[in-house]
C-alpha positions in Angstrom: 20.3 11.7 -10.2 18.1 11.8 -7.1 15.0 14.0 -6.9 15.5 16.8 -4.3 13.8 15.9 -1.1 13.0 12.3 -2.1 13.4 9.6 0.5 15.3 6.7 -1.1 14.2 4.3 1.6 11.5 1.7 0.6 8.0 2.7 1.6 5.7 -0.2 2.7 2.0 -0.2 1.9 -1.2 -2.1 2.9 -4.1 -1.8 0.4 -7.7 -2.0 1.5 -10.8 -1.9 -0.7 -13.8 -4.0 -0.9 -13.6 -4.1 -4.7 -10.9 -6.5 -6.0 -10.6 -4.6 -9.3 -9.8 -1.4 -7.5 -7.2 -3.1 -5.3 -5.7 -4.6 -8.4 -5.5 -1.2 -10.2 -4.1 0.5 -7.2 -1.5 -2.2 -6.8 -0.5 -1.8 -10.5 -0.1 2.0 -10.0 1.9 1.7 -6.8 4.2 -1.1 -8.0 5.3 1.2 -10.9 6.8 3.6 -8.3 10.4 2.9 -7.2 10.9 2.0 -3.6 7.3 1.0 -2.9 6.5 -2.5 -1.6 2.9 -3.8 -1.2 2.9 -5.9 2.0 -0.7 -7.0 2.1 -4.2 -6.4 0.7 -7.5 -6.4 2.6 -11.1 -6.6 1.4 -12.7 -5.1 4.5 -12.0 -3.0 7.5 -11.3 -5.7 10.0 -8.8 -7.4 7.6 -7.2 -4.0 7.0 -6.7 -3.5 10.8 -5.3 -7.0 11.2 -2.9 -6.4 8.2 -1.7 -3.1 9.7 -1.1 -4.7 13.1 0.9 -7.6 11.5 2.9 -5.7 8.9 3.1 -2.2 10.4 3.3 -0.4 7.0 4.4 3.1 6.4 1.1 3.8 4.6 -2.4 2.3 4.5 -4.3 3.0 1.3 -8.1 2.6 1.6 -11.4 3.8 0.2 -13.7 6.0 2.1 
């Protein structure tokens, strides 16, 4: 049974955080969600920009 309003298509994500343990925890949380694929991880802003240009994800998750 589908959730009303849910989009069944896969959502792609790039994770960006300078702390590896935070990226690891975020990855664990997101991979537990159906239809979510982590395309890449970045440990700084420049790497995050490069990953977004290369992978063109639906979502970029980063720290402030």
